[in-house]
N, C-alpha and C positions, 0 to 999 in steps of 0.2 A: 243528256249524258250519253256518250258513245259506248257502244257495246260490241260492235262488229270489228273484228281484227283480220288483217291480211298477213299471213305468215308464209315464209319461204324456206324450203329445204333444197339441198343440192346433191347431185352426183357429179364428182369431178375426176377426170383422168389425170391424177397426180403421179409424178415419177420420183422415185427415191433420190434425194439429194439434188433434184432439179429446182433449186430455190427460185431462180429467175422465172422459169416456166410456171412453177406452182403459184408464185405471187400473181402473175398475170391472169391465171385461171380463177384464182380467188377473187381478184378485183372484178373480173368480167361477171362472175356469178352475183356479186353484190350489186353491180350496176343493173343487171337484168332484174334482180329481185326488187330494186327500188322502182324501176320502170313499170313493174307489175303492181306497184302500190304497197309492197310489203314493208312492214316496220320492224320485222325481226327476220334475220337470215342465219340459218344453221348450215355448217359445212361438215365434211367427213372427218373421221378420226385422224389426227396427226397430219392434217392436210398441208401444213406449211413445209414440212420436211419430206413428206411422203411416208406412208405407213411402213413400207418394207425396207427400212434402213438397216435393220438387224444390228450387227455389232458396231455399226457406225454411231449408234446411240451412245456408245462409250466415249466417243470423241468429243472433246470440247468444241471443235469446229461446228459440229451439228447443233449444239446448243447456241453458239454464237450466231450462226447464220439464221437460225430460227428467230432469235431476238431481233436481228436486223430486218427480217421480213416483217415481223410484227410492228416494228417501228415504221416501216414503209406503209403498212396498212393504216396505222393510227394517223399518219400524216396526210394520207390521200384524201382529197375532197369527196371521193366516191363513197367513203365510209361514213360520211356525215348524215345525221338524222335517221339512222337505222341502227338497231342493236345488232352487232355482229358477234357471232359465236364461232371462233376458229380453234383448231387443234394443233398442239405443238408440245414437244418435251420441255419441261421446266425443272431446273434444279433449285430445291428449297432446302436450306441448311445441309448442303452437300449430299442430298438424296435426290435421285432423278425420279420424276413423276410424269406420267402420261396425262396431259391436262387439256382442259378447255379454257380458253381465255376469252372472256366476254367483255366487250367494250362498247362505248357510245360516245360519240363526239369527243374523241381524243382522251377519254378517261376510261381506265380499266375498272370495270364494276366488280369482277370476281374472277379468280383463278380457281377452277374446280378440278381437283385431281381425281383420276380414276380409282375406284374403290375395289373393284373385282377384276383381276387381270386374267386374260385368256392365256392358258398355259397347257394346251393339249393339242394333239394333231400337228398342224402346221404352225401353231402359235407358241412363242417362247417369251411372252412379255415379262414374266418374272425374272428372266435372265438380264433384262435391261432396266426394268422399272420396279418400283416398290408401291404396293397399294396403299392408299390413304385409309387408315383404320380408325380414325377418330370421328365416329358418326356424330353428325349434327354439331360439329365443332369447327371453328376457324382459327387461323393465326394471322399475324401480320407478315406479309411478304414484302421485303425491301426490294424495290425495283432497281434494276441496274441503271447507272447514270444516263445511258443513252435513251432510256424510256422516261426517266424523271424529267428530263428537259422538255419532253413532248407533252407529257400528261400533267405536269405540275403536281404530281403526287409522289410522296416519298415511300409510302406503303399502301398496299391494297389487301383486301381479304383473300385468304388462301384456305380452302377447305370445303367442307360439306355444308353448303348454304343454298338458299333460293333467292330469286330476284322478285322484289315487290314493286311493280310499276304502279302508276296511278290507277290503273283499271283492272289489273289481273296479277297473277303470281306465276312465275316460270321456274321450273326445276329441270336440272340436267341429269341424264344418264349417259354413259359412254359404253357403247357396243356390248361387251360381255355382261354388263350389269342387267340388261334386259333378259338374259338367258339364265340368270341365277334363280335359285328357289325362292328367295325373298328379295325381289327387285326393289331398288330405291323408290320407284314410282308408286309403290303401294303406300309407304309411309308418307311420301310427299303429297299424294292425293288426299290422304286422310287429314293432312295439315292444311288443306285448302289450295294446294297448287292446282292450277287449271290447265296449264300448258306444259307438257312433258317433251323434252327434246332428247334425241339419241343420235350421237355421232358415231358411225360405224366404220370399221374396216373389215367387212364381211365378204369373204371370197366365195366364188361360185363352186358349188358341188351339184351334180345332177339331183334334181328334185328337192333342193333346199329351200326354194322360195316359199313353199307352203308353210314351212315351220316359221319363217321370219314373219310372214303376214299374220299367221295365227297368233303369234306372241303379241304383236302390236294390237290386233283387234281385241284379244282377250283382256289385255291390260286396260283398255278403255271401256270394255263391256262391264267389268266388275266394279270399276271405280269411277267411271265417267271421266271426261276430260278430252283434251286435244293432244294428239301425239304426232310429233314430227320425227321421221327417221331419215338421216342423210347417210350416204355411203360412198366409199371410193369406187371408181370404175376403171377398167382397163388393166393392163399389165404394168406394174410399177417397177419391174426389173427382175422378176423371179418366175417361178413356176406357177404362181397363183394368178388367177384372173378375177378381178373384183367386178361384180355384175350389176352394180347400180341398184335398181329397185328402190329408189327413194320413194317415200310415201307420206301421206298425211291422213290421219284417221281421227274420228271423233265419236265418242259414245258407241263404240263397237262397229262403226261403219267406215269404209274407205272413202275418202273424199278426193284424193289425188293419187295417181299411180304413175311413177316414172318408168322409163324403158328398162328392161332387164339387160339388154345388150344394145350397144349403139356405138357408132364411130364418132359421135359428138363428144368433144373433150369437156364441154360444160353443159350441164342440164340443170335447169332450175324449175322447181315445182312450187306453185303457190295455191293457196286456198283462202277464201274469205269465209269466216265462221262467226257465229253469234255466241258470245260468252254466256248469254242467258240460257242457251240450249244446254250447256254444261250444268248450270245451276239447277235448271228444271229437272234434268235427268237425275241428278244426285238427290234431289229433294225427296223423291218417293222411295229411295232405297234405305229403309229404316235400319237395316243391319249395318250398312256402311256408315250412316250417320251416328249410330251408337258407338261404333269403333272410333269415328272421328272425334267424338266428344272426349275421348280418353287419350288421344294421340299426343305424343311429345312434340313440342314445337321445333321447327328448324330455325336457325339464324336467318334473318331476312336482311338482304341488302336493299335499301330503299333507293329507287330509281325515279328521279323526277322527269318522267317521260310516260306518255300513254301510247299504247299500241293502236288504240282506236281513235277516231276523231269525233268531234261533237256532231258533225253533220254527216252521218253515215247510214241513215235509214234507207236511202236509195241504192246503197251498195248491194249488188246481187250476191246471194249466198251460193256457195259451192254445194252441189248435189251429190248424194251418195252414189257410188258406182260399184260394179262387181269386178273383182280382180280377175284379170285375164292371165291365165297360166299358159306357158309353153309346154308342149309335150317334150319328153326327154330327147326324142330325135331332133326336134326343132332347136332345143337348147344346144345340142351338139353342133347343129348347122350354124349357130350364131356365135356361141362362146369361144370355142377354139379358133374360129375364123377371125374374130376380133383380136384375140391374143396374137395370132400370126401377123395381123396388120400392125399392131403396136410393136412387135418384135422387129418386123421388117423396116418400118420407118425410123425406128430409133437406133437400129444397128448400122444404118447407112450402107446397107447392101443393096444390090440391084434386083434381087429376086430370090427364088428358091430352086434347088435342084432335088428332084425326087426319083430314086430308083423305083420304077413302076413294074411290078411283077405280074400283074394280071389277077392278083388275089384281092380279097375283100379289104385287108388292112391298108395296103398301099393305094387301092382305089378310094377308100374312105379319106385318106390323107389328101389325095388329089382333089377330091370333091370339096374338102375344106378350103383349099386354096381357091377353087372356083367360087365357092360361097363367099370368100373374102372379096373376090373381084366383083361379085354381084353387089355386095354391100358398099364397096367403094363407089361403084357407078351410081347406085341409088343415093348415096350421100352427096355426091357431086351434083346430081340432078336436083337435089333438094336445096342446093345453094351452099353447101359446106365448103367454105374457102380454105380451111385448114387442111382438109382431106385433099382438095385439089392441089394445093401447094406441095403437099407431101408426095402425091403420086407423080407430079411433074419432076420432083427431085429424084425419085426412084428410077423413072424411065429416062431421065436426063434429056428432057424436052420441055422447054419453057412454055410452049403454046399447046401442049398436049391436052386433049379433052377426052377423058374416058367415057364412052357411051355404051360400048358393047362388052359385056363380061368376058366373052370368048376372046375378043381382040386383046383385052388387057391381060388375060391369062397367058396369051402367047408371048407377052412382053415380060412377065414376071415369073413364069414357071417353065422350067425345062424338065421334062420327064425322060427317063432312059430305061429301056428294057435291055438288061445285060444277060444275054443268052449263054448257055453252056450246052454241052452235048446231052445233058440231062433235062433240058428244057423242052416243053412240048409246044407244038405249033399252036395249040388252042390258047395257051396263056400269052404267047407272043401276039396273037391276033387280038385277044381281048384287051391287052394293054394298049396296042396301037389304036384300036377303035375308040376306047375311052379318051385317049389323048386327043384324037381328032374331034370328038364331040365337045370337050371342054375348051379346046383351042390351044393347048399347051404346045410348046416347041418340043417335038419328040425325036429322040435318037434311039436307034436300034444298033446294038453292037454285040460282038462275040468275045467272051472272056477266055475261051479255050486256049488260045496261044499263051496267055499269061499263066493259066493254071498248069499247063504242061511244062512251062519253063520253071515254075517254082518246084513242082514235083520232080522235074529233071535235076534241079540243083541238089535235092535230097538224095536222089538215086546216085548221082555222081559222087557225092560225099560218102555214102554208106554202102553202095553196091547193092542196095535193095530197092525194089519198086513196089509200093503198096498197091493193093487191089481192093475193089469194092467187094462186099460180102457176096453179091450174086456171081462174082467171078472167082470166088474161093478165098477171099481175104478175111482176116479176123475182124472182130468188132472194133478194135483200135484202129486198124487200117481204114475201115469203112467210115468211122467218125472223122478221122483226120482228113480224108479226101472230101468229105462234105464241108468241113470247116474251111479248107483252103479256098474253095469256091466263094464261100460267104465273105471271107476276109478280103479276098481280091476285089470283090464288088465294092467294099468300103474304100479301098485305095483308088479304084477307078472313079468312084463317086466324087471324092475330094479333088482329084485331078481335073475332072470336067467342071466341077463347081468353080474352081479357080480360073480355068482357062477357056471354057466354052464360049463365054461372051467375048473374050479376046479374039477367038477364032472367027467370030461373027462380026468383028469390027465394032463391038459395043463396049462401053466402059463398065467397070465394077466386077464384083464377084457375087457368088450365090451362096445362100445358106443351105446346107444339106439337111433335108428332112428325114427323120426316122419314122418308121411305121410299125413298131412293136406294141401290141395292145397290153393292157394291164394284166390280163390273165397269163399271157406268155411270160411277162416279166416276173410275175409272182412265182411261177414254176421254174423260171430260168430256162425256158424253152426258146433260147436264142443263142447265137454264137457271140462270144466275147469279141468285140472289135470287128463286127461285121457291119451291115447297114443299120443295125440298131445303134451303132456308135455315131450318131449324127450330131449336128449342131443343136437342134431342138426336135422334139417329138410331140406333135399336137394330139396324137391319139394315145399317148403313153399312160394316161389315167382313165381310159375308157374300156369297158369290158367288151368282149367279142359279141355278146348278146346285144348290147346297146349299139355297137358299131353296125351290126347287120340291120338293126332297125333304122339307123341313120342312113345307110345306103339305100334301103327301101324308100325312105323319105326323099332322097335325092332323085331316085328313079321316077317318083311320081311328080315331084314339084319342080325339078330342074330339067325334066325331059331328056334324060340320058339313058337311052335304051341299052347301051353297052353294059350297064350295070346288071341287067337281067341275067346275062350269061355268067357274070362274075359271081352273083349270088348263088346261082345254081351249081357252080363248080365246087368240088371238095377242096378244103383248105390244104395246101401242100407247099413244102419248102422247095420241092424239085431239086434236091441235092444228090439223089441216088439215080442210077441208070433207069431209063424207061423200060417197060416190059411191052414189047411189040409196039413201040411208039406211043404207049399210053403211060400215064402217071402210075407208079407202083408204090408211092409213099404218100401218106396223109398225116396231117398234124395230130389228129386225135388218136390215131393208132400209135404214132410215135410216143405221144405223151402218156398213153394208157388211161386217159380219162377225157371226158367231154369238156368243152368250154363252159357249158352250163354248170357242171359240177365244180369247175374251178372257181366260178364266181361265188358259189356257196362256201367253198373252203376259204376263200379270201376274206369274206365277210365274217366268218366265224373266227378266223385267226386274228384279224385286226380289230373289227368293230366289237365283236362279242368277247374278244380277248381270251380265246381258248387255246390251250396246249393240246397235244395229241389225245390225252384221255378225255379232256373236256369236250373236244370236238366229237369224239366217238359217242359220248353220252348224249349230246344234242342230236347227232345224226341218226342214232338208233330210233329216236322218236320221230324225227322229221321224215325219215325214209322208211318208216315201218311198213308201209304198204307196198314197197317195191324191192326191199332188200332185207335179208335176215341179219341179225346182229353179227354173225360171222362174216358175212359179205361186207357189211359196213366197216368192220375192223380191218379187213383186207384193204379196202379203199383208203381209209384214213392212214394206215401205215405206209401204203404206197405213196400217197401224197407227201407225207412228211419226209420220207426217204429222198424223194426227188427235190422237194423244196430245200432241204438242208444241204444237199450236195451242191446245189446251184446257187445258194444264197450269196456266194462271193461275187456273182455277176452284178448284183445290185450296187456294188461300189462303183461301177463304171456306167451305170444307167444314164442314158441321155436325158438332160433336163426336159421334163414333159409337162404338158398342161395338166393341172391337178383337177380331175373331175370325179374321181371315185374314192369313197371312204376307205377302201382297202388297198390303196396304192402301196407297193413294196419299196418305194424309193427310199433307200437308206441314207441318202445324203441330207435329207431334211425331215421326212415325214415318218419313216418306219425305223425307229432307233432300236433295232435288234442286232445281235451278233451276225457275222458272216461265216464263222467257223464253228461247226457243230460236231458232236458225236452223232453221226448220221444213223447209227443203229438204234438210238433212243432206247436202251435196254430196260430201264426202270419203267418208263412210260408205256412201252409196248407190252411189258409183262402185266401191267395194270389193265390194259385193254384186253389182253388175252384172258385174264381171269374173269373179267366182267362178261366178255362174250361167251365164255363157257357157262357161266351161271344163267345167262339169258337164253341159251340154245334151246332148252326144253320148252320155253314159252313161245317159240316161234310158231306161228300157225302154218298149216299146210297150204294155204291159199296164196302165199306170196309168190310174186313173179320171180323166177329163178335167175341167178347171176351165174357167170361162167365158173367152171370148176377151178380149184386152186392148186398151185404147185409150190413147193418150197424154193425160194431164191432170195436175192437181195440180202445177203448176210443173215440168213435164217428167218427172214420175214416172209410170211405166207402171202403170195401174190396170185391173182387170177391168171390163168393160162394165156389169155390173149395179150397180156402185158409182158410176158416173159421174153418174147422176141425183141422187144424194144428196150430192154434193160441197158443196152449199150449207150442209149441216149443220156443216161445219168451217171454212168461210171466214168465217162471221160469229162474233160473240161472244154465244152463247146465254146 
């Protein structure tokens, strides 16, 4: 009697509404699984239509085309003699469900609807789907006529059930259900289910892989069993990047690990496992067996099919392995770079245009494109024909063979240093040297004539000429003169993105890349409609702290010595006049806070869900060794003043790679208002009252913070921040 089973799980780069491409990738994954000897194949969540269809789920077209793809799968000889588990939306009694459709040899065995929907952060599943709430119950689902003619079935089971094959029992979970306090695998395992499957649409966030792996291993540690996790991979048409990480686990051990980032559109993992190992593991857990004896049974769909064969004793078993995690810096080098590749090849553009300032943020963005080129060359060297075909289309050369990342970077990336009279020689040289080392096509130009022309138009119309503060101008004049430089750079960037290849005799246009980090966006420390208003922004969800770590990673692993000087230089916008030829303006002085502090504010505001008073209460404890309660109060009030004054800028934020849990992108992720009472009178009074009560408890040994002065509509602010108040009173 057979007991060894070979099972397969997948990571597929599906694209929302790309039914043709999605079908081909599903078929390829099934074919690979069968070639590896698998008798069960699991695919990602909603793989037929692509997870990120969003409001397209309302459309009957999406349901129709999903059914048509399912029909093509049922009809294909590739799907014969293997249990196939695919994801798609299904309407049952006029209600839309997120479902798994499990079939074998042209017969649908079960349609299993999702029971716990993801509805936080980037997820809005309750907007489009309804959770199945009838635990351990099924109904008859009447198949559409196009399927009845193929399956010779009029109805199939629809609901919460498990599959009973000749040799084992299989139960399904779908993505979010693994993350719930009482996951279905608990009760399924107690009822004798030995193989758990989870089809996910889980996007990448820095440091998230640990949680995913821990959940799977813990599920099989407590209850025993085999666990398969499939996941979407790639950019399916939005800000999110799905990072794969398909895996197979048994009895608390990982048996197979998929890549977290890869340019391969189809990745299939298989493992050969002994069902007797599950039974032996469970046998000695008496507490589990006692609970199992009382478990309520699941409806079982009988399947006249065995996952194992009678002659399987010579089949080699998969061995446990230790999960290999990437550092956050390496995650950044891979994830956003893969996202850029998907965006480039699917947008049918010829490359990227990047305003390269010589600072850390734009340097990090340039390094991401260079990392993308490295991954493309590696994929081609490994025989990836899809990547080769895509890169040949992008560079418009049918016999092109990418071997050197620098040479490829010169074809797909144009960098541009846009100097003004306020730019320093040091930043110009740093930008040019980095461009030389990564191989980008680099342009240096001067925007002063355009700036003077625009300011001249204003002076001609009004009879007044604005001045910088150092020349006697007011705050409003100073801010306006900074903003006009920044916005002209955006106009120049789009002009060159559209025409620079034309000027070089090459076809196509370029996507403009933005390089505003998540901390600057959170605070609104950016000019509306400047170079932050790009086509896409690969670093828009990454903190300044993580970006610096990433640039260090590139310095060490990509051999780019130009990054050393970029890391050593202070962050500056270079929008105010130089002082004796040297930079007189730095970002942190302008903002009145450090980037490290900004990350803390962002996580408390979004992840911990604190308002001004709640943030003050948490920071009083967190910063007790470095700041007094009064100083913490000043910092919190200053942050919320600036945050609320600039919140309107988030409505125009460039679509950015989502990598950080405190992203302020209000278009999808951060659903907060953009018009506030920026004086926060009630909240700040509560902070003031609590700070006064705590003052007597402050110890004398705390490190002092700067003295405070009244400003910002009555809010007490540290002296060093007073001079940069103009940065928030205007609309940059």
